[in-house]
N, C-alpha and C positions, 0 to 999 in steps of 0.2 A: 471421745474424740471419732468423731467419723469421716472428717479432713481434715486434714494434717493443719491445717492453717485456721478449722476452728474448735480451740481446745475450749474456750469457753463452754462449748455444748456437754465436752464431758462432765467437764462443774456443774451444769443443771444437774445433769442425771443423777451424777451422784447426790446433789440434794435433795431429787426425786428420789434416790432409793433412802435418803435417809430421814427423810418424813415417812416413809414406809412403815422405816423400821421403828422412829419413834411412835408412831402412832399406835403402836401395837400395845405401846403402854398406856393406852390413853381410857380412860372409863368414861364412855359419854353417857349423857342424862337418853334413855331411851321416847322417842319422838316418832311422829307419822314421820316425820324425813330422816332419810336414812337407816330405816332400821335395819335393810340389807347389808348396808357399812358394818353398823354398830354391833351381827351379829358375827361380821367376819376376820372385826380387830378385836372381841373378849375373845381372851386369854392363849393371844396370838404368837407363837411364842418360834415358828421362820415360814419361810414360803419359799419354791422355787419355782422356774417356770422357763421357758421358751420365749423369745420375746420377736416382735418385729417390731421398732422405728421408726417414722414417717417426720420428716419437720419440713410442714410448711410456711410460708411469709404471709405477709399481712394480704394477698393478692390468691394465698391458696396453691399457691405454685409449689411444688413438691422440692425442698432444697437439699435433706439429706434423705437414706434410705439405710438403714442397716440391722441385720439379725445375728443373735447371740440365746446365750443361758445368762440368769442374775439368778443365784439366792441367797437368802436375808435371811440372820439369826439375830433377834435382840438380844440384849439392847446395843440399838448404833455397828452392827458389821452384817456388813454386806459383799459379795460379788457379784460384779458385774463383767460379763467377761463378751466380746464381740470378735466374730466367726468372721462377717461381711459387712461392708469392702474390706474394711482395712484390720487384722489383731490386734487386739488392743482391750488392756484389764484395769477395771477402776476395783481398786479394794481398799474396804476399813476394815483395819485390826478393831477398832473401839478405840483408837490413841491416832491412829493417822490413817490419810487419805494418799492411798498410794496408785501413781497413770504410768504404765507403760506401753509402751508402741515399740511391736518388735521390728515392724519396719525401719524405723528413727533408730532399734536398737540405743533404745534412752528410758532413763524412769525419773518421776519425780516423786517426791513427799512431801507432804504437809502435816501439817499438826491439824487434827478433825476438828477443833474446835474452831481455828481462821476460817477454815474451809464454809459453817456453815453460821457463821456472824453477819446478821439482817437478814438472815430465811426463816421461815416457818420454824424448822426443825430444833434452832438455838431456842426458840420457847415452847416448843415441845420435850423439850428435854427438860423441861421443868416440871412436865408429868400433871400441868393445869387441863379443867376441863378440857375436851375439842370446842363444845357450842362459844368458852369464851375467848377462843382463838378465830374462829372462823365465823360468822355466817352460813350454818348449812341449809340447802334448798334440795327438794328432790323434784329433778326431773323429767322423771316419771320413764317411762320405754321408749327406747329408739336402738334399733338394731338386736334388736331381740333379748338387750341387757340395760338393767333399770338405772339409772343414772341419778348420782348425786353431787353436787357444785359447794365448794367450799371456795368461800369468798375470804381472805382475810381484811381485820381488824387492823390492824397497820396497817398504814397510806406507805412505810416505807420497807414492805415487802416485795422483794424479787417478782412477784406472782401477783398477778392480775386475781388467776384465779385457776384452783386444778379442780376436772371431775375424776369423776370416779364412777367405772361400770362395775354390775354386778350379776351376776348369775346362778343361781341356785347357792347362795351364801359364799359365792366366789366374785375374788378378783379377778375381771376379764378385761381392763384397758384402766390408762391415765392417761389426761391430757393435761396437759400444761401448759398454759394462757402468761405469755412474760411482758414485761412492760412496755416490748414494743410490738405486741399485739403477733409476735411469732408462735406459732400452735406443736406444742410435740404430741404424737400419737403416740404409747409404747401397747400395742395390742398382745398379750398373753396366752398362753397355749401350754399344755399337760401341765398341768398347774397342781401343785402340792403344799400342804397347809399342814401345820406340824407336822411333813416327817422327818426323817433321820437327816442329818446331816453333817457330811465328812469335818471336822474342827482345826484337820490342814487348809480346807480352802481356803481360811484367813488368816494365813500368815505368807505372807510377802514372801519371796525366795529370787535374790537380784540374778540373772540371767548370767551366768559368762560372758565376759566383751561388753557387756551394758551399761551403759553408764550410769547413772546416779544422781543425778540433781534435789539438796535439803538437804534435811538430818533428820532423820527419824526420833519421837520422842519415845521413850523406854517404859 
């Protein structure tokens, strides 16, 4: 959540994280389209990076900007720490999705399965081949990166398309275009692939004095 009234954006970003975590378990057939993407996701176990996130509306006007750090461990565990403009944590422990807003002194928890329903992630969790779920197109070079576009076959998905940018087989950026033509762009820096990850990062500890909404699955 970048602005407190925009709680849905936190869930959109969480779905992107789940998408990235579940994609890592899929073997995509090697073709001329997305070869760099295939190499990145092959045997991917962990991914960590600093990020800058910008959300633009249909007219290209910036609606939200945020910075922080992300850590992913497959399957299905991730932590998205916002540092600016508000302190917030979005955490997936494999069973639950936790969202913590420090300023509001409030945390929410929902079963992970409820959050990803109707998104690409629920299909990707079945480990079907990537190209059975998406049309994959090589967009060529832009901004010094090689871009790949994913368009879901399922018309009921909440995404029109997802674009991934790679350089030297490393994920550099993601763009999500939703059904309202809003574009969420995430740039990654200081990235590490398959580096060591502290398991405690994926355990949510409720801070003292913080209200919890919802009941976690054990």
